[in-house]
C-alpha positions in Angstrom: 29.7 255.7 135.5 33.1 254.2 136.3 36.2 256.3 135.4 39.7 255.0 134.7 42.5 257.4 133.8 45.9 256.6 132.2 48.6 259.0 133.2 51.4 258.5 130.8 55.0 259.6 130.6 54.5 259.6 126.8 53.6 262.3 124.5 50.5 264.6 125.3 49.8 264.6 121.5 48.2 261.2 121.9 45.7 262.3 124.5 42.1 261.2 124.3 39.0 260.4 126.2 36.0 258.2 125.5 32.8 257.1 127.1 31.7 253.5 126.4 30.2 250.4 127.9 32.5 247.4 128.7 31.2 244.2 130.1 27.9 245.9 130.6 29.3 248.7 132.7 29.3 252.4 131.6 33.0 253.7 131.8 35.0 256.7 130.9 38.6 256.1 129.7 41.0 258.9 129.6 44.7 259.1 128.6 46.8 262.1 129.8 50.3 262.4 128.5 53.0 264.2 130.6 55.8 264.4 127.9 58.4 262.7 130.1 57.8 265.1 133.1 57.7 262.8 136.2 56.9 265.7 138.6 53.9 266.7 136.4 52.8 263.0 136.3 52.9 262.8 140.1 50.9 266.1 140.5 48.2 264.6 138.2 48.0 261.3 140.1 47.6 263.3 143.4 45.0 265.6 141.9 42.8 262.7 140.9 43.4 260.4 143.7 40.2 259.1 145.2 38.2 260.8 142.4 38.6 257.9 139.8 38.1 254.2 140.1 41.5 253.1 138.8 44.7 254.6 137.3 46.7 253.2 134.4 50.5 254.0 134.5 51.4 254.7 130.9 54.7 254.8 129.1 56.4 253.0 132.2 56.5 249.8 134.2 56.0 249.9 138.0 58.1 246.6 138.1 59.4 243.9 135.9 58.9 240.2 136.7 61.4 237.6 135.3 60.2 234.1 136.1 59.2 234.2 139.8 61.4 237.3 140.7 59.9 240.9 140.8 62.2 243.8 140.3 60.7 247.2 141.3 61.4 250.4 139.2 61.7 252.7 142.0 61.5 256.0 140.0 58.1 254.9 138.7 56.7 253.5 141.9 57.3 257.0 143.5 54.6 258.3 141.0 51.9 256.3 142.8 53.2 256.0 146.2 50.6 256.5 148.9 47.7 256.7 146.5 44.2 255.5 147.6 43.1 254.8 144.0 44.6 251.4 142.6 47.3 252.0 139.9 48.2 249.4 137.3 50.8 249.4 134.5 49.3 246.7 132.2 51.8 244.0 133.4 49.0 241.8 134.6 47.3 241.9 131.2 50.6 241.2 129.4 51.2 238.1 131.5 47.8 236.9 130.6 48.2 237.6 126.8 51.8 237.1 125.9 52.5 233.6 127.2 50.2 232.1 124.6 50.8 234.6 121.9 52.9 232.7 119.4 50.3 229.9 118.5 47.6 232.5 118.2 49.8 234.6 115.9 50.9 231.7 113.7 47.2 230.6 113.3 46.4 233.9 111.7 49.2 234.1 109.2 48.7 232.8 105.6 52.2 230.9 105.5 54.5 229.6 108.2 57.2 231.8 109.7 60.5 230.8 108.4 63.2 231.0 109.5 61.9 230.8 113.1 64.2 233.8 114.4 63.0 236.5 116.7 64.5 239.8 117.9 63.0 241.0 121.2 64.3 244.3 122.4 64.1 243.8 126.1 63.4 240.4 127.4 63.4 241.5 131.1 60.5 243.8 130.2 58.7 241.3 128.0 59.7 238.1 129.6 56.3 236.3 129.0 56.5 237.2 125.3 60.1 235.9 125.2 58.9 232.6 126.9 56.2 232.2 124.2 58.7 232.4 121.4 61.2 230.1 123.2 58.3 227.5 123.8 57.5 227.6 120.0 61.1 226.7 119.1 62.5 230.1 117.8 66.0 231.1 117.8 66.2 234.5 119.5 68.4 237.6 120.0 67.4 239.5 123.3 68.6 243.1 122.9 68.5 244.2 126.5 72.1 245.4 126.4 71.6 247.2 123.2 68.2 248.6 123.6 68.5 249.3 127.3 72.2 250.2 127.7 73.4 251.0 124.2 75.9 248.1 124.2 76.1 246.0 121.0 76.1 242.7 122.9 73.4 240.2 121.8 71.9 237.7 124.4 71.1 234.4 123.1 69.3 232.5 125.8 66.7 233.1 128.5 68.8 231.4 131.0 71.3 234.2 130.4 68.6 236.8 130.8 67.6 235.4 134.1 71.1 235.5 135.4 71.7 239.0 134.3 68.3 240.2 135.7 69.3 238.7 139.1 72.7 240.5 138.9 71.8 243.8 137.4 68.0 244.6 138.0 68.5 245.5 141.6 70.8 248.3 140.5 69.1 249.3 137.3 65.7 249.5 139.0 67.1 252.5 141.0 68.3 254.4 137.9 66.4 257.4 136.5 63.7 256.0 134.4 64.6 258.1 131.2 67.9 256.3 131.2 66.1 253.1 130.4 63.1 254.0 128.4 62.4 256.9 125.8 59.9 259.3 127.1 58.2 262.5 125.7 59.6 263.7 122.5 62.4 261.1 122.5 59.7 258.6 121.6 59.7 260.2 118.0 63.3 260.0 117.5 64.8 257.1 115.3 68.6 256.5 115.5 69.4 253.3 113.5 71.5 250.9 115.3 72.0 247.2 115.7 71.0 246.7 112.1 72.5 243.2 111.9 70.1 242.1 114.6 67.1 243.4 112.7 68.3 241.8 109.4 68.9 238.4 111.1 65.3 238.2 112.6 62.2 237.2 110.8 60.0 238.6 113.7 60.8 241.7 115.6 58.9 242.0 118.9 58.6 244.4 121.8 57.0 247.7 122.9 56.7 249.9 119.8 58.8 252.8 121.3 61.8 250.5 121.8 61.5 249.0 118.3 61.2 252.4 116.7 64.2 253.9 118.7 66.7 252.0 116.3 64.5 251.1 113.4 66.3 250.5 110.1 65.5 252.0 106.7 64.2 248.8 105.4 62.4 245.9 107.0 61.3 244.0 104.0 59.3 240.9 104.7 59.6 241.3 108.5 56.8 240.6 110.9 56.5 243.1 113.7 54.8 242.0 117.0 54.1 244.9 119.2 51.5 246.8 121.3 48.9 249.3 120.3 50.0 251.5 117.3 48.9 254.8 116.0 47.9 255.2 112.2 51.3 257.1 111.8 53.2 254.1 113.3 51.4 251.7 110.9 52.3 253.9 108.0 56.0 254.1 109.1 56.2 250.3 109.1 54.4 250.0 105.8 56.8 252.4 104.1 59.8 250.5 105.4 58.6 247.2 103.9 57.1 245.2 106.9 55.0 242.4 105.7 52.7 241.8 108.6 52.0 243.9 111.8 50.7 242.0 114.9 49.2 244.0 117.7 48.8 242.0 120.8 46.8 244.4 122.9 43.5 242.7 123.9 40.3 243.7 122.3 37.5 244.2 124.5 34.0 244.1 122.9 35.7 245.0 119.6 37.8 248.0 121.1 41.5 248.0 121.5 43.2 249.8 124.2 46.7 250.1 125.6 47.5 247.4 128.1 47.6 249.7 131.1 44.3 251.3 130.0 42.8 247.9 129.6 44.0 246.7 133.0 42.8 249.9 134.6 39.4 249.6 133.0 39.0 246.0 134.3 40.2 247.1 137.6 37.6 249.8 137.7 34.8 247.5 136.6 35.7 244.9 139.2 35.4 247.5 142.0 37.8 245.7 144.4 39.8 248.8 145.2 43.1 247.0 144.4 45.0 245.7 141.4 43.6 242.4 140.1 45.8 239.2 139.9 46.4 237.7 136.4 43.9 234.9 137.0 41.2 237.5 137.9 42.0 239.4 134.8 41.9 236.3 132.7 38.4 235.3 134.1 37.0 238.7 132.9 38.2 238.1 129.3 37.0 235.7 126.6 39.3 233.7 124.3 38.4 236.0 121.4 39.5 239.0 123.4 43.0 237.6 123.5 43.4 237.0 119.9 46.1 239.3 118.3 45.2 241.6 115.5 47.2 240.8 112.3 47.5 243.5 109.6 48.9 242.7 106.2 51.0 245.7 105.1 53.1 244.3 102.4 52.1 240.7 102.1 
């Protein structure tokens, strides 16, 4: 039986393990949270190195890719440095799924999205998602300064995002990871900010922990586009008036996993002993696997 383990900087309260069959291969999938403790995460990677077929890196990115430039996040890369077992963060899966997201999303909604406005929390982290909305003709606010640095400065174009990434990411990639992303118990904190951005947008899109970080009390009529959510997350959005929740994590044979877990599972099944390229990942998935899940909360 193949074994893929996601070691996450997120909360240990979401830990789970299942044994299943994917693409005809028996596999055990595990998620182990480290509550923001990087030293503990490193110890767990080392303890399991060579004993599992693939690692997922959860609650963090090993690197960010903006257009053709790759920006390492050095604090996260230290977690997996020198491992024999391949480690993936879900970025390859996101590049496969998110570039074509908007047409797939719009095809599932009962009415057109109007006005075509989107708030994306961090375009440098979800660049392919941002490109999909731009290609579909949406106006956008990219909240990288706000959600990443706490500065109330909206960015209005991807050209600006690219220029800022070239200027700032070589520096920011060397900062402690908890400065850039909520980890552990901080993922449960909500401090409303940037409310005008949320009000302006029809669609709010990004990793759920970023969106939740500054969530307003009311999101009536909004469409939220995000990753895998817990039942508690769904209920939170329902209570705040969200009309539709779109989760973009791929479904493999009817099951939904986090992107790092999904990529680790496919890496384990492929058995190449290395991370797979986006074309290799795409070849293992069917079109229906890439279709987002749309849930009507307050239609």
